[in-house]
C-alpha positions as CSV (number, residue, x, y, z in Angstrom):
1,X,-16.5,36.2,-27.8
2,X,-17.1,38.4,-24.8
3,X,-18.5,35.4,-22.9
4,X,-15.3,33.4,-23.4
5,X,-13.2,36.4,-22.3
6,X,-15.3,36.5,-19.1
7,X,-14.7,32.8,-18.5
8,X,-10.9,33.2,-19.2
9,X,-10.6,36.2,-16.9
10,X,-12.4,34.2,-14.1
11,X,-10.0,31.3,-14.6
12,X,-7.0,33.5,-14.4
13,X,-8.3,35.1,-11.1
14,X,-9.1,31.7,-9.5
15,X,-5.8,30.2,-10.4
16,X,-4.0,33.3,-9.1
17,X,-5.8,33.0,-5.8
18,X,-4.9,29.4,-5.4
19,X,-1.2,30.1,-5.9
20,X,-1.2,33.0,-3.5
21,X,-2.9,30.9,-0.8
22,X,-0.4,28.0,-1.4
23,X,2.5,30.5,-0.9
24,X,0.9,31.8,2.4
25,X,0.3,28.1,3.6
26,X,3.9,27.2,2.7
27,X,5.2,30.2,4.7
28,X,3.1,29.3,7.8
29,X,4.1,25.7,7.6
30,X,7.8,26.4,7.2
31,X,7.7,28.8,10.1
32,X,6.0,26.1,12.3
33,X,8.4,23.4,11.2
34,X,11.4,25.6,11.8
35,X,10.2,26.4,15.3
36,X,9.3,22.8,16.1
37,X,12.6,21.4,14.7
38,X,14.8,23.9,16.7
39,X,13.0,23.0,19.9
40,X,11.2,26.4,20.3
41,X,7.9,24.9,21.6
42,X,6.7,28.3,22.7
43,X,7.0,29.7,19.2
44,X,5.5,26.6,17.6
45,X,2.5,26.6,19.9
46,X,2.0,30.4,19.1
47,X,1.5,29.4,15.4
48,X,-1.4,27.0,16.2
49,X,-5.1,27.7,16.1
50,X,-6.5,28.5,19.5
51,X,-8.2,25.0,19.7
52,X,-4.9,23.2,18.9
53,X,-3.0,25.4,21.4
54,X,-5.1,23.7,24.1
55,X,-3.2,20.4,23.6
56,X,0.2,22.1,23.0
57,X,2.8,22.2,25.8
58,X,5.7,20.9,23.8
59,X,5.9,20.1,20.2
60,X,7.7,16.9,19.3
61,X,7.2,16.4,15.6
62,X,9.7,15.3,13.0
63,X,10.1,18.6,11.1
64,X,11.3,18.2,7.6
65,X,10.6,20.4,4.6
66,X,7.4,21.2,2.8
67,X,6.8,18.6,0.0
68,X,3.1,18.9,-1.0
69,X,0.4,21.5,-0.4
70,X,-3.4,21.2,-1.0
71,X,-5.6,24.1,-0.4
72,X,-9.5,24.1,-0.1
73,X,-10.8,27.5,0.6
74,X,-9.8,28.3,4.3
75,X,-8.4,24.8,4.9
76,X,-5.1,23.2,3.8
77,X,-3.0,20.0,4.1
78,X,0.8,20.0,4.1
79,X,2.9,16.9,3.7
80,X,6.5,17.1,4.7
81,X,9.7,15.3,3.7
82,X,9.7,13.5,7.0
83,X,6.3,11.9,6.3
84,X,4.5,14.2,8.7
85,X,1.2,15.8,7.8
86,X,0.0,19.2,9.0
87,X,-3.4,20.7,8.7
88,X,-3.9,24.5,8.6
89,X,-6.8,26.9,8.8
90,X,-7.0,30.5,7.5
91,X,-8.0,32.8,10.3
92,X,-8.3,36.6,10.3
93,X,-4.7,36.6,11.7
94,X,-3.5,34.5,8.8
95,X,-2.8,30.8,8.3
96,X,-2.4,28.8,11.5
97,X,-1.7,25.1,12.1
98,X,-4.7,23.3,13.4
99,X,-3.0,19.9,13.6
100,X,0.5,18.6,13.5
101,X,2.4,15.3,13.7
102,X,-0.5,13.6,11.9
103,X,-0.5,10.1,10.4
104,X,-3.3,8.5,8.4
105,X,-5.3,5.7,10.1
106,X,-7.0,3.2,7.7
107,X,-10.7,4.0,7.4
108,X,-10.5,6.6,10.2
109,X,-9.5,10.2,10.5
110,X,-5.8,11.1,11.0
111,X,-4.2,10.6,14.4
112,X,-2.3,13.7,15.4
113,X,0.2,14.6,18.1
114,X,-1.1,18.2,18.3
115,X,-4.7,19.3,17.6
116,X,-6.7,17.4,15.0
117,X,-7.9,17.8,11.5
């Protein structure tokens, strides 16, 4: 009986962590999309990882709303209502966009306007 309670407690903790991460990813993605869609490239670029910021002078992505989130540890993928895909990484400063304006390429990695997965 105690063994099953331990398994159940672990499952509850793991599912709670996933939900919290998804909420944080959603917030970071929505903030980035809002900045990009309003034309605030300076703000949008500040929400990128350092590596992605190297390719960011202006952000010209379609915007949209968050439709789907997948989180794997410190990495996440967000699909938007406009068909765009964002990739995010969790850093010590929080979740940051590592790639934006991404489209899948058959049998190859995504092609991204800013950064890369």
